[in-house]
DOMAR-531048 format. One record per residue: x negated, y negated, z negated of N, C-alpha, C in turn. Coordinates in steps of 0.1 Angstrom, whole numbers, plus 5000, padded with zeros to 4 digits. Each point is the difference from the previous one (the first is absolute). Layout:
<rs>
XYZXYZXYZ ...
</rs>
This chain:
<rs>
694076729175500650114997501549995001 500549884997501349975000500650035015 499449965009500450035014500150135004 499150104996499950125003501350094992 500349974989501150044994501449965006 500149885005501249955009500050065014 498750035005500050075014500450144997 499650074989500450155000501650024998 500549884991501550024997500649975014 499649925008500549965013500050135010 498950054999499750145010501250104995 499950024987501250094993501349995006 500449864998501349975003500350015014 499149975009499950005015500350145005 499350094994500250155004501150084994 500849954992501250084995500950015011 500449905008500950045011499650085011 498750005003499350075010499950154993 499750034989500150134993501550045001 500949944997501450035004500350055012 499649935010500250045014499350105004 498950024996498950125002500650134996 500749994986500550134996501250045007 500749915008501250045009499750055014 498550015003499650045014499550144999 499750075012499450135000498449964998 499450084993498650004996499150005015 499049925000499349975012500749965015 501349954996500649955014499449845002 500549955009499849855004500449924988 501250004996500449924991499550034984 499450124998499450044988498649905001 499450025012498749935001500049854999 501249935006500149875001500549954985 500550094993500449964986498949984990 498950085003498750004993499249885005 499949985013499149915005500549855003 501149964999500749895003499549904989 499850044987499649894991498649975000 499150095005498649985000499649865007 500349945012499749905004500449874991 501250024994500549884992499049994987 499650104996499050014988498649955003 499850045012498549935005500149865000 501049975007500249855005500149924986 500750064990500349934987498649994992 499250125001498750014992499149895007 500149995013498849915007500649844996 501449974999500549874998499949964984 500050104992499749984986498649994995 499250045009498450025000499950064987 500450144999499950084990498450075001 499350005012498950075000500250145002 498950085002500050155004499350074991 500149994988499450084989500750144998 499450094998500450144996501150024991 500049924988501249974989501149975007 500049915008501449945007500550105010 499150095007500650115009500550094991 499550054989500650094991501549964996 500049874995501249964996501149995011 499449975013500949985012500650145001 499050085002500650145002500950074991 499949984988500750064989501449925000 500149875003501349945000500750035013 499450035010500550045014500750134998 499250104994500550134998501450004989 499849924990501150004989501349925007 499649915009501349955008500650095007 499350085008500750085010500550134991 499650044990500450104990501449964993 499949864996501449954994501149995010 499549965012501149995011500550155002 499250105000500550135002500950074990 499749954987500750044989501349944999 499949865004501449925002500950095012 499350035009500950055012500850164995 498950094994500650104995501050014988 499949874992501049984990501449975007 499949925011501349955006500550125009 499250105004500550125007500850094990 499649994987500850104991501349934997 499949874998501349924997501250025010 
</rs>
């Protein structure tokens, strides 16, 4: 269980800069697509390396942390636009 929590925190932190980048691009553009999908292979490789398994609970935590990291990056970008 401890590895899964560490893994979800890592996914969250990894996705913050990509969410920041994504919010600065045009929706459905090439860069928008890349900002969403570049972290995916890193997450899969780390998942295999850490031997976390493929249970549905870990998928749910992974998806939530992925989404929240992207959202946090977007909110940080919007905050810096206002400043």
